[in-house]
C-alpha positions as CSV (number, residue, x, y, z in Angstrom):
1,M,0.0,0.5,0.0
2,K,1.2,3.8,-0.9
3,K,1.6,5.9,1.3
4,V,0.1,9.2,1.0
5,H,1.8,12.4,2.4
6,V,-0.6,14.9,3.4
7,S,1.2,18.5,4.0
8,R,0.2,21.6,5.8
9,H,0.4,23.4,2.5
10,S,-1.5,20.6,0.4
11,M,-4.7,21.1,2.9
12,G,-4.5,24.9,3.0
13,L,-3.1,25.6,6.0
14,G,0.2,27.0,5.5
15,G,3.7,26.1,5.8
16,P,6.2,25.5,3.0
17,P,5.2,22.9,0.2
18,T,7.2,19.4,1.3
19,P,9.6,18.5,-1.7
20,Y,6.9,16.1,-3.2
21,E,4.8,19.6,-4.0
22,A,8.2,21.4,-5.3
23,D,7.7,23.1,-8.7
24,P,8.0,20.5,-11.7
25,G,11.3,21.0,-13.8
26,P,11.4,23.3,-16.7
27,A,10.3,20.8,-19.1
28,D,7.4,19.6,-17.5
29,R,6.5,23.3,-17.1
30,Q,6.6,23.8,-20.8
31,S,4.8,20.5,-20.7
32,V,2.0,21.9,-18.7
33,A,1.8,25.4,-19.9
34,R,0.7,23.8,-23.1
35,Q,-2.3,21.9,-21.5
36,P,-5.7,23.3,-22.5
37,A,-6.9,23.3,-18.8
38,Y,-3.8,25.7,-18.1
39,Q,-4.6,28.2,-20.9
40,S,-8.0,28.3,-19.8
41,L,-6.5,28.8,-16.0
42,R,-4.7,31.8,-17.0
43,G,-7.5,33.5,-19.2
44,R,-9.9,33.3,-16.3
45,H,-7.5,34.1,-13.7
46,R,-6.7,37.2,-16.0
47,R,-10.3,38.5,-16.7
48,F,-10.9,37.8,-13.2
49,G,-8.0,40.2,-12.1
50,V,-9.1,42.8,-14.5
51,R,-12.8,42.7,-13.2
52,A,-11.3,43.0,-9.2
53,T,-8.9,45.8,-10.0
54,A,-11.7,47.6,-12.4
55,A,-14.3,47.9,-9.4
56,A,-11.4,48.8,-6.9
57,V,-10.1,51.7,-9.1
58,G,-13.8,52.5,-10.1
59,G,-14.9,52.8,-6.7
60,F,-12.4,55.0,-5.8
61,L,-12.7,56.6,-8.8
62,L,-16.1,57.4,-7.9
63,Y,-15.6,58.8,-5.0
64,V,-12.6,61.6,-5.6
65,L,-14.9,62.6,-8.7
66,L,-17.5,62.7,-6.1
67,S,-15.7,64.5,-3.9
68,S,-14.3,67.1,-6.4
69,F,-17.5,68.1,-8.3
70,V,-20.2,67.4,-6.2
71,P,-19.4,68.6,-2.9
72,G,-22.4,69.6,-1.7
73,L,-23.6,66.1,-2.0
74,M,-21.0,64.6,-0.1
75,N,-21.6,66.9,2.6
76,T,-25.2,65.9,3.0
77,S,-25.9,64.8,6.3
78,L,-27.4,61.1,7.1
79,S,-27.7,60.7,10.5
80,G,-25.7,62.7,12.8
81,H,-22.1,63.7,12.4
82,L,-22.5,60.9,9.6
83,T,-22.3,62.3,5.9
84,V,-22.7,60.9,2.4
85,G,-18.9,61.4,1.8
86,L,-17.9,59.9,5.3
87,A,-20.2,57.1,4.4
88,L,-19.0,56.3,0.8
89,G,-14.8,56.7,2.4
90,L,-16.1,53.8,4.7
91,G,-17.4,52.2,1.8
92,Q,-14.4,51.8,0.1
93,F,-13.3,49.3,3.2
94,V,-16.1,47.2,2.4
95,L,-16.0,47.3,-1.3
96,M,-11.7,46.2,-0.6
97,G,-13.0,43.6,1.8
98,V,-15.7,41.9,-0.6
99,I,-13.2,42.1,-3.7
100,V,-11.0,40.1,-1.2
101,W,-13.4,37.8,-0.5
102,R,-14.7,37.0,-3.8
103,Y,-11.2,36.4,-4.9
104,L,-10.6,34.0,-2.4
105,V,-13.5,31.9,-2.9
106,Y,-12.9,32.0,-6.7
107,T,-9.4,30.6,-6.1
108,R,-11.0,28.2,-3.6
109,T,-13.5,27.0,-6.2
110,Q,-12.1,27.9,-9.4
111,V,-8.4,27.8,-9.5
112,T,-7.4,25.3,-6.8
113,P,-9.0,22.3,-8.6
114,V,-7.2,22.9,-11.6
115,V,-3.5,23.5,-10.2
116,R,-4.2,20.5,-8.5
117,G,-5.0,18.4,-11.7
118,L,-2.0,19.9,-13.7
119,R,0.3,19.3,-10.5
120,G,-0.8,15.8,-11.0
121,L,-0.4,15.4,-14.4
122,A,3.1,17.3,-14.2
123,R,4.3,14.4,-11.2
124,H,2.8,11.9,-13.3
125,H,4.8,12.8,-16.4
126,E,8.2,13.2,-13.9
127,S,6.8,9.6,-12.6
128,T,7.0,8.3,-15.9
129,E,10.1,9.7,-16.8
130,R,12.1,8.3,-14.1
131,E,10.6,4.9,-14.5
132,R,11.6,4.6,-18.0
133,A,15.1,6.1,-17.2
134,A,15.1,3.3,-14.4
135,F,13.8,0.7,-16.9
136,E,16.6,1.5,-19.7
137,A,19.2,1.7,-16.8
138,R,18.6,-2.4,-15.9
139,T,17.8,-3.2,-19.2
140,T,20.9,-1.6,-21.3
141,P,24.0,-4.0,-21.7
142,R,26.8,-2.8,-19.3
143,D,30.9,-3.1,-20.7
144,E,32.7,-4.5,-17.8
145,E,31.0,-3.9,-14.9
146,Y,32.2,-5.7,-11.7
147,R,30.0,-6.4,-9.2
148,P,31.1,-7.5,-5.5
149,W,30.1,-11.2,-4.4
């Protein structure tokens, strides 16, 4: 029975990756990078990043433009000392929190499963290559090899 090593890193609990979870070599990276799943993952990740950045910058830009061009609206009292401008300024923190939360959910549900599959594929390629090299080493004839009794 093969022993499966589960690290704190692979369980999402932090810590450095084990040697088994290290990055694949350059040849394996190239083979993984050509996979359609990897290309799709990169495209989806890029689109998510663009949307998240646009939301963050758009919210901040809206706040700055309203502060600059509509100061009467921003100084409107909502309740006591709370004004529309102060509420929108505090809303920037809420917006950043929502973006970070959505990023974490997106990464957990969309990115992590694909990355695990690609990592498994790279490990499979690596183990297949090692097995092939070991087989060739066993089956190739050796010239003048001396072995101890």
